[in-house]
N, C-alpha and C positions, 0 to 999 in steps of 0.2 A: 311577810310571806312572799309578796311580789310587788313590784313597783310600777307596773305599766299603768297608763291612764285608764284603760278599760277595767283593770282590776280595782283601781282606786274608786272608779265610778260605781262598780258593783258593791264594793265594800260600804260605800256611803249609803246605798239603798238598803243593804242588810242592817246597818246601824240604825237607820231611821225606822225601819219596820220593827226592829227589836225594841226600840225606845217607846213604840206605841203598844207594846205588849204582844206582838205577833211572833210566831216562829218564822225564821228566814235563814236560808242556807244557800251557798253556791251549789249548783246542781249540774249533773250530766257530763257532757264532754270536757268541760273545763277541769272538773275534778280528776277525771281520767288522765288528762294531759299533764296536770301538775304532778300527779303521782308518777308519771312516766318521765318527769323532768323535761317536758316539752312546753313550748310557749303556746297557750291556748289562743285561738283566733278570736274567741268571744267568751264572756263570762255571763252565765245565766243564773237567775235567782229563783228559788222555789220558796213559797211562803204560805202560811195559813190565812193570810189576809185575802179577802175577796177582791175581785177586780174593782168593784166600786170603792172599796177602802183604799186600794192602791191609787186609783184615779184621784181620790180626795187628798191624799197625803203629799203628792208631789206637784210642783208647779207646772211642769211641762210633760205631758203624757200623750200617748197615742194608743187608742183602744184597737190594736191591730187584729186581735183575736179574742176579744172579751167574751164572746160566746163560748170559747174553749178555755177561758180563764187566763188569757195572755194579754199583758199590757206592756208597752215600751215606755220606759222612763228615760227622759233626755236630761242631761246635765251639761253645763258648760256655757260659754258665751257665744252669741251670734250664730254663725253657721258652723262653728267648730265643736258643737256639742257631741257628746258620746252617749249612745243609747244602750240601755241594759234591758234585756228581756226578763220580765217578772211574771212567773206563772203560779197560779193558785193551786195548792194541793187539790187533787181531784181523783175521783174514781169514775171510770168510764162505763157506759152501758154497752150494748151490742154495737158492732160496726157493720151495718148492712151494705155500705158501699165500698168496703175494703180500704177505707182511708180515714173517714171521720166517725167519731162515736155518735150514735143516734141521740144519746142523752148524756149530759155531763152532770155529775153530782160533786159538789165541793165537799172537801173533808178537812178535818183538823189534823189528820194523821199523816205524818211524813212517810211512814212505812207503807200505808195504803197507796199513796201517790207513787212511790218508787216502783211498786209491783205492777203498774200498768205500763212501765217503760219498756224499751226494746231489749237491750242486752245488759248483762250484769256489769260489764266494764263501763257502761253509760248510766248505771243506776245508783251511783253513790252520791251522797251529799257531804258537803264540807262546811264546818263551822269556822268562818274566818276570824271570829272574835274570841276563840278559845285561849289564845295567848300562849300557845305551845310551839316549841321549835320542831316538834315531831309531827310532821304533816299527817301521818297515818292515825295518830291519836285524835286528830280533829275530824276524822271521817266517820260519818254514819253509814254503815254498810249493812243493809238488811238482806242483801241478795248474794253475798259471796263475791262481790266484784274485785276486792283486793286479791283474793286467792286466785281468781281467774287471770288477773293481770300478771301475777307472779308466775302462773303456769303457762302464760301465753295462749289463752283460750278465748274464743268468741262464743259465748253461750247465751241463748235466749233466756229471759227471765220467765220462770214458771214453765207452762207447757208451750214448747216452740210453736206448735200448730196454732194455738190461740193467738200468740203474738203476731204471727204472720198473717192470720186471717183478719186481724184488726187493721193492719196496714200492709198490703202486699209488697210495697216498696222496701220494707224491712228485709226481705230476702236478698235484694241487691245490696242493701246497706251492709248486711252481714259479710258479704263477699268483699266489699270495699274495706271494711275495718280489718278483716283478716289479712288482706294484702298490704294495707298501709302499715300495720304494726308487725307484719310477718308472724302472725299468730295462726294457730290451727283452729278449725271450726269444731266445736264439741260435737260428739257423735250424734246425739239425739237431735241437736240443732241442724246438723248437716242432712240428716235423714229427712227432717221436715222440709228443708229447703228443696231437696230433690223431689219430694212428693208433691210439693205445692208450686213447683217452677212454672207450671202453666198459668197460674193465677196472675203472673206478672203482666199478661196481656190486658188485664183490666185496669192497669195503672196508666195515667196519662202519659203520652209520648214525651212531653216536655220533662216530666219528672224523671223518666227513665234516661233520657238524653243527659240531663244534668248529673245523674249518678254515674253514668258511663264516662262522662267527661272528667269527673273527679278521679275515677279509677285510672284514666289514661294520663292524668297530669300530676299525680301525687308521688310519682317516682317508683311505683311498683306495678306498672301496667301488665307486665308479663305474668306475674303471680295472679293478678286479678282475673285475667282472661283464661288462664289455666283453671282457676277455680270456677269461673263461669261454665267452662266446658265440663268439669267434673260433676257439677250440680245439675246439669241439664238446662241451665239458664241460657246458654249461648244460642241454641237454635230458636229459643223463644224470643230473644231480643234482637239478635243479629243472625238470622238464618244464612245470609250471604257469606258471613265469616265462617260459620260452621261448615259450609260446603267446601272450604279450602282443605279440610282434613282428607288426607289420602290422595290428593291431586299431585301426582309425580311431577318432577322438574328435571331438565337435562342435567345429569350429574357433573358434566364438565363445567357448567356455570353455577350450579347450585349443589355443591357437595353436602350441604347441611340437611337436605331432605325435601319434604313436600312443601306446598305453598303455606300450609298452616305453621309448620316449624319455622319457615323463613319469616313469616309475619311475626311470630313470637320473638324471633331474633331482633326485629326492629323495636318491638314494644319494650324489650329488655334494656334498650339503650335510651329510652325517653327519660329525661332528667326531671326531678321534682320542679314544679312550677313552669314547665315548658308551655309554649303556646298551644291552646286547644286545637287550633287549625293544623299545626304541625302534627300533633298527636293523632288526630283523625286522619290526616293524610297518610301517616305511617300505617295506620290500621287498614285503610282502604286502598292503598296504592296498587295492590295486585288483585283487587276484588273481581276484575274481569278475567282472571286466569281460569277458574273452574269451568265457566261455560265455553271457553275457547280452546280447551285442551285438545290436542291432536297428536297422535303418534305417527309422525311422518317417516319415510324410509331412512332418512339420515339421523333424525333425532326428534325428541318431543318438541312440539311447537305450540305457541299461543298466539296465532295470527289475529291481529286486531284487538288484543286484550286491553290496550290503552283506551281505545274508543268505547269498547263495551264496558270497561271499568268506569269511565266517566258517566255513562248512562245509568249504570247500577248505582254508582255513588250518588248521582243526582236524586234518584228515587229514595235512597236511604236518608239523605239529608232533608228531603221534602217530608218524608214520613216523621222524622224527628223534629220538624219545624225549626230548622236552623235559620238564622238570619240570612238575608241575601248576601251580605258582605262575607260572612264566614263560608257560606256555600261557594261563592266565587273562588275564594282562596283555596279551599279543600279540593275542589274540582280542578283548579289550575295545578295543584301539586300532583294529582293523579295524571293529568293530561301531559305534563312535561317531564315526568320522572325518568323517561327513557332517552331524553334528548342529550344527556351528558355524553353519551357514547359518540355522538356526532360532532361534539364541540370542536375537536381538532381540525375537522374538515369544513367547518362553517365559514362562509364569507364573513368579512369584518362586520358588514351591516347586519347579518343574521345573528352573529354573536352578541352584538350590542343590543339588538332588540330582545334577545334572550335575557340579557342583564336587566332589561327594563321591567321584567315581570315583577308584579307587586310583591313586596317582602321577599326578595330573592334569597335572603339568608335562609329562609325556611326551605327553599328548593335545594340549596347546598346541603343543609343539614339532613334532609330526607335522603338525598343521593348517597351521602356518606354512610348513613345507617343501612341503606339498602345494600351497599357494597360489603360492609362489615358483617352483615347477616348472611352473606353469600360467599363468594370466592375470596373476598378480602382485598381485591385489587383496587387501589385508590388512585390510579394514574389519571383517569378522567376528572375525578374530583379535584385533584391537586392542580391540574392544568387550568380548570375553570376558576377555582378559587384564586389562583395566582393572578390570572388575567383580570378577574373582577376587582381584586384589591388594588391592583396597580393602574387600572384604567381610570383616568380622571372623569368626573361626573360630566364635564362639558363635552367629553368625547362620546359619552353614551347618550346624552340628551342635549345635543348642540342646539343653539338658537337657529330656527328655520331661516334659510337663505332667502326664500320668497314665500308669500302667502297668496291667497286668492286675489287680493287687491292688486298685486303686481301682475298677475295673469290677466286680469281685466284691463289693466292699463296697457298691456301688450297686445290687446285686441281679441282676447279669447272670451267667448260667452260662457257664463257660469253653467255648469252641467255636470253630468256623471263623470266626464273625463278629468275634471279638476282633481278628483281624489287620486286618480292614476298618475297624473302629472306630478302632484306634490309628493306622492309616495316615491316615484322614480327619482325625483330630485333629492329627497331625503336619503334614499339608498346610496346614491352617488356621493352625497356629502359624508355619510357614515363610512363609505369605502375610502374616502380621501381623494377621490378623483376630481371633485370640484370644491371650491372654497369661497366663492363670491357670488353675489346676486347676478352679476353679468354672466358668469359661467353657467349659472342655473338657467337663466332665460335663454341663453344660446342653446343649451342642451334641449330645452323644451321645444324651441323652434325647429331644431333639427329633426325631432321625433314627431311633433304634431304641427300640422299646417294651421296657421292662424286664420281666423275668419273675422276681420276687423268689424267692430260694431258700427253700423251705419250712422247711429245716433252720435 
């Protein structure tokens, strides 16, 4: 059926459980992906064996969610082992917190287990030991998942309202699956999404962030955000993006339309597997435009939209608890996205410092998307890209001609002026006007009078 290491590991788990008399199947997303001829990222197993039985059957296990019937089984040598998630068939009680069941009851019924899952396309089981070449013949489908896969539909299992009340994040997951597979959302499921959109505010910001990041980086970001808008989820999770709708732009620079349409144009260019920082930079690069919109006598203007955008972006990233490293990169993308227009007029030192921006390739990629989502003129991008590719690394980051040690030896006392001196020397070095330590010290002495240290 499949030859990947993860599949072989899951197959071994199923074989062992069956040998001990338990029911065991591949379950969930891996079954969906196999039926769609996609490579599953993981293979999960569902079984009638209790967590205690699973823990006792395998040598290396981790009780990561034994309270909810989930055990990780590790197989392999040393640090290269593969883990398989094994979940006991269960029937859940009420979900008071909109995420976890108040009580879990284990069941021997695979059908009962499947009916507590989220969407029909994720609710199928597969018997990998059936020995048939017909994959569909090996599927246990109690919820009509195969029919919905064939029809291209995302449909909640049972009553959509119940499924979404159990775990509010499922509303966002439904959007992501519809976008990822280019499926439609079934009518009753979509109606429930719209009606319960406000419940998403009860979900932890980290879980929402991770779901949005997946939407942005799976290659169908535009479709995902259009569906977030249609279902009323967008103003709940990202009101700052929802405010872009209807904010006009000067047609001579943005013939495509308002800020929302322009942003969708960038999202539509994000490749599957792109960096999350680039994706969020594309989403947020013009987030400062709605509050800075001004209709001037000559044209529409957005004075200070970059600075305002950085401030709004910082608040969004703080709200979603992004790491410091990712926050710095995303804010740098917002802060620098307008600088390409000035590149042809930059001094050599300024251009080289521009190239020193962390992960400069993301800045280039964002500017290109920004251009293509607007007027389409790539002149600035081509100029910067050509210079960046042809300029040697030692020209962008040359070895310093002098340091504080040489300044002290020349008779200067350490202080605030040191930074100015070294910056001025580096600028002259980047411009090519000086190239030696002697020239650097001469330049400093011409600009700053030395006060020899009496000691």
